[in-house]
C-alpha positions as CSV (number, residue, x, y, z in Angstrom):
1,M,-18.2,18.9,19.4
2,K,-16.2,17.3,16.3
3,A,-18.1,16.6,13.2
4,G,-16.0,13.5,12.4
5,N,-15.8,11.8,9.0
6,A,-19.6,11.2,8.7
7,K,-21.0,10.6,5.1
8,P,-23.9,13.4,5.1
9,P,-27.4,11.9,5.3
10,A,-29.5,12.6,1.9
11,A,-31.5,15.3,3.4
12,E,-32.2,18.9,2.5
13,R,-30.8,21.6,4.5
14,T,-34.2,22.7,5.8
15,L,-36.2,23.4,9.0
16,A,-39.3,22.3,7.3
17,G,-39.6,19.0,9.2
18,I,-38.8,20.3,12.8
19,A,-41.7,20.2,14.9
20,L,-41.1,23.1,16.8
21,F,-40.9,25.5,13.7
22,A,-43.8,23.9,11.9
23,P,-46.1,26.8,13.0
24,L,-43.8,29.2,11.0
25,G,-44.4,30.5,7.7
26,E,-42.1,29.7,5.0
27,S,-40.3,33.3,5.0
28,A,-39.9,33.2,8.9
29,R,-38.5,29.7,8.7
30,K,-36.2,30.5,6.1
31,A,-34.8,33.6,8.0
32,V,-34.2,31.0,11.0
33,E,-32.4,28.6,8.8
34,Q,-30.0,31.4,7.8
35,R,-28.8,31.9,11.3
36,C,-28.2,28.0,11.5
37,R,-24.9,26.5,11.4
38,W,-25.1,23.0,9.4
39,Q,-23.1,19.9,10.4
40,T,-23.2,16.2,10.2
41,I,-22.1,14.1,13.1
42,A,-20.8,10.7,12.9
43,A,-22.4,7.7,14.7
44,G,-20.9,7.4,18.1
45,R,-20.0,10.9,18.2
46,P,-21.1,13.4,21.0
47,I,-23.6,16.3,20.4
48,I,-23.8,17.6,23.8
49,D,-21.9,16.9,26.9
50,R,-23.4,16.6,30.2
51,D,-22.7,19.8,32.6
52,S,-21.0,21.8,29.6
53,D,-21.7,25.3,29.3
54,D,-22.8,25.2,25.5
55,T,-26.1,26.8,25.2
56,D,-26.7,26.2,21.5
57,V,-29.9,24.4,20.5
58,Y,-29.7,21.5,17.9
59,F,-32.1,20.2,15.4
60,L,-32.1,16.7,13.8
61,V,-32.6,17.1,10.4
62,A,-31.8,13.7,9.6
63,G,-30.5,10.6,11.6
64,R,-30.6,9.5,15.0
65,A,-29.6,10.3,18.6
66,R,-30.0,9.3,22.2
67,V,-30.2,11.1,25.4
68,V,-28.0,9.4,28.1
69,I,-26.3,10.0,31.4
70,Y,-23.4,8.0,32.5
71,S,-23.0,7.5,36.4
72,E,-19.7,8.2,38.3
73,S,-19.0,4.5,38.0
74,G,-19.4,4.6,34.1
75,R,-22.9,2.8,34.1
76,E,-25.1,4.2,31.1
77,V,-28.6,5.1,31.8
78,S,-30.2,6.0,28.5
79,F,-33.4,8.4,28.6
80,D,-34.7,8.5,25.2
81,E,-33.9,8.0,21.6
82,I,-34.7,10.8,19.1
83,G,-35.0,11.0,15.2
84,P,-35.7,13.6,12.4
85,G,-37.9,16.4,13.5
86,A,-36.5,16.7,17.2
87,C,-34.6,19.4,19.0
88,V,-32.2,19.0,21.8
89,G,-30.3,21.4,24.2
90,E,-33.5,23.8,24.7
91,L,-33.3,23.8,28.3
92,A,-29.8,25.2,28.6
93,A,-31.0,27.8,26.1
94,I,-34.0,28.7,28.4
95,D,-32.3,29.1,31.7
96,G,-28.7,29.3,30.8
97,A,-27.6,26.3,33.3
98,P,-25.2,23.6,32.4
99,R,-26.5,20.6,30.4
100,S,-28.5,18.0,32.4
101,A,-27.4,15.2,30.1
102,S,-25.3,14.1,27.2
103,V,-26.6,13.3,23.6
104,E,-24.9,11.2,21.1
105,A,-25.4,10.3,17.6
106,L,-26.6,6.7,16.9
107,A,-26.2,7.2,12.9
108,P,-24.8,9.9,10.7
109,T,-26.7,12.9,11.8
110,L,-27.4,16.0,10.0
111,L,-27.9,18.9,12.5
112,A,-28.9,22.5,12.6
113,T,-27.6,24.3,15.3
114,L,-28.9,27.5,16.6
115,P,-27.1,30.0,19.4
116,R,-29.1,30.5,22.3
117,Q,-30.3,34.1,21.6
118,A,-31.1,33.1,17.9
119,F,-33.3,30.5,19.3
120,L,-35.0,32.8,21.8
121,D,-35.4,35.3,19.0
122,A,-37.2,32.8,16.8
123,V,-39.6,31.4,19.4
124,L,-40.4,34.6,21.3
125,A,-41.4,36.5,17.9
126,N,-44.0,33.7,17.2
127,A,-46.7,32.9,19.7
128,P,-47.6,29.5,17.8
129,A,-43.9,28.6,18.1
130,Q,-44.1,29.7,21.6
131,L,-47.0,27.3,22.0
132,A,-45.1,24.6,20.2
133,L,-42.4,24.8,22.7
134,L,-44.6,24.6,25.6
135,K,-46.1,21.5,24.3
136,H,-42.7,20.1,23.7
137,L,-41.5,20.9,27.5
138,A,-44.8,19.2,28.7
139,H,-44.4,16.1,26.7
140,M,-40.6,15.9,28.4
141,V,-42.3,16.1,31.9
142,R,-44.9,13.4,31.0
143,H,-42.2,11.3,29.5
144,A,-39.9,11.7,32.8
145,T,-43.0,11.2,35.1
146,T,-43.4,7.7,33.2
147,R,-39.8,6.9,33.3
148,I,-39.7,7.4,37.1
149,V,-42.8,5.5,37.7
150,E,-41.6,2.6,35.7
151,L,-38.2,2.4,37.7
152,S,-39.8,3.0,41.0
153,T,-42.7,0.5,40.7
154,Q,-41.6,-2.4,38.3
155,G,-39.3,-5.0,38.4
156,A,-36.4,-5.4,36.0
157,N,-38.1,-8.1,34.1
158,N,-41.2,-5.9,33.6
159,R,-39.2,-2.9,32.7
160,V,-37.8,-5.1,29.5
161,Y,-41.3,-6.4,28.8
162,A,-42.4,-2.8,28.9
163,E,-39.6,-1.5,26.5
164,I,-40.3,-4.2,23.9
165,L,-43.8,-3.3,24.0
166,R,-43.1,0.4,23.6
167,L,-41.0,-0.3,20.4
168,A,-43.4,-2.7,19.1
169,K,-46.2,0.1,19.1
170,S,-44.5,2.0,16.7
171,A,-44.6,-0.8,14.0
172,P,-48.2,-1.6,12.3
173,G,-49.9,-4.9,12.2
174,T,-51.1,-7.7,14.9
175,R,-47.5,-9.0,14.8
176,P,-45.4,-6.0,14.8
177,A,-41.8,-6.3,14.0
178,I,-39.0,-4.1,15.5
179,R,-36.1,-3.4,13.2
180,P,-33.2,-3.5,13.5
181,I,-33.5,-6.1,16.7
182,P,-32.3,-3.8,19.6
183,A,-29.0,-4.6,21.4
184,H,-29.2,-6.1,24.8
185,G,-26.9,-3.3,25.9
186,E,-29.3,-0.6,24.5
187,I,-32.4,-2.1,26.4
188,A,-30.5,-2.5,29.5
189,A,-29.4,1.2,29.3
190,R,-33.1,2.4,28.7
191,V,-34.7,0.3,31.7
192,S,-31.7,0.4,34.3
193,T,-30.6,-3.4,34.4
194,T,-28.0,-5.5,33.0
195,R,-27.6,-7.1,29.7
196,E,-27.6,-10.5,31.3
197,T,-31.0,-9.8,32.5
198,V,-32.2,-8.6,29.1
199,A,-30.5,-11.8,27.5
200,R,-32.3,-14.0,30.0
201,V,-35.8,-12.2,29.2
202,F,-35.4,-12.3,25.3
203,S,-34.7,-16.0,25.8
204,D,-37.7,-16.5,28.0
205,L,-40.2,-14.6,25.7
206,A,-38.9,-16.5,22.7
207,K,-39.6,-20.0,24.7
208,K,-43.1,-18.8,25.2
209,K,-43.4,-18.0,21.9
210,I,-44.3,-14.3,22.6
211,V,-41.3,-12.9,20.5
212,A,-39.2,-14.2,17.6
213,R,-36.0,-13.4,15.6
214,E,-36.9,-13.3,11.8
215,K,-33.6,-12.1,10.0
216,D,-33.0,-8.6,11.1
217,Q,-36.2,-8.0,12.8
218,L,-37.7,-9.2,16.3
219,V,-41.4,-9.8,15.7
220,V,-43.9,-9.8,18.5
221,L,-45.9,-12.7,18.2
222,D,-48.4,-12.0,20.9
223,P,-48.5,-8.3,22.1
224,P,-51.9,-8.9,24.3
225,R,-50.0,-11.5,26.3
226,L,-46.8,-9.1,26.5
227,A,-49.0,-6.2,27.7
228,A,-50.2,-8.4,30.4
229,M,-47.1,-9.3,31.6
230,V,-45.9,-5.7,31.8
231,K,-48.7,-5.3,34.4
232,D,-48.1,-8.7,36.5
233,F,-45.4,-7.4,38.8
234,R,-42.5,-9.7,39.3
235,P,-39.5,-8.2,41.1
236,A,-36.2,-9.2,39.5
């Protein structure tokens, strides 16, 4: 993995914001920080390559990244988008098996990297950290289960509706605004469909006045109606 010529995010080099290490006391956390390698990854650069034998664990202190798999034909399937506080690579550190997915930086990203043994030492030495790791793994299983159900039971249009609704839920208010406006290709990769389908769905939702583009944001004008459309199965 190469760091590239990224401008470092304005963030302190600390693990204080990493959810997995939240249960640690300050002295224990600082001891882990001293075993980390710190680096900034440019947007678009890889953090983890699928099937590699690397077993390091990466903590996102600042920036954004996405978890993705590319098929043999080159088709992109995006599994998740993560931000500050997240960690990736923990599965390979636990079982020593090759990486199950790739991770790419979406913005200049400050990473703290722990070798496998240092990660295991930090977790196994602290019972609350062990519980935090178990909760993290449980969340991953639940998220994967939801994705499997959506992909196997919903039509493409419904999956696009569901993704827009999911993004809207992280924004406040009765007219939540999604910033920045998600690219059609990003939505398509997340819900396993085509850019053309996403463009068609966006156009249809705009005509029905369910969503509207306002400058650099996508405003969801009618969340209840969009939620009802998610449940109304229509194969596409």
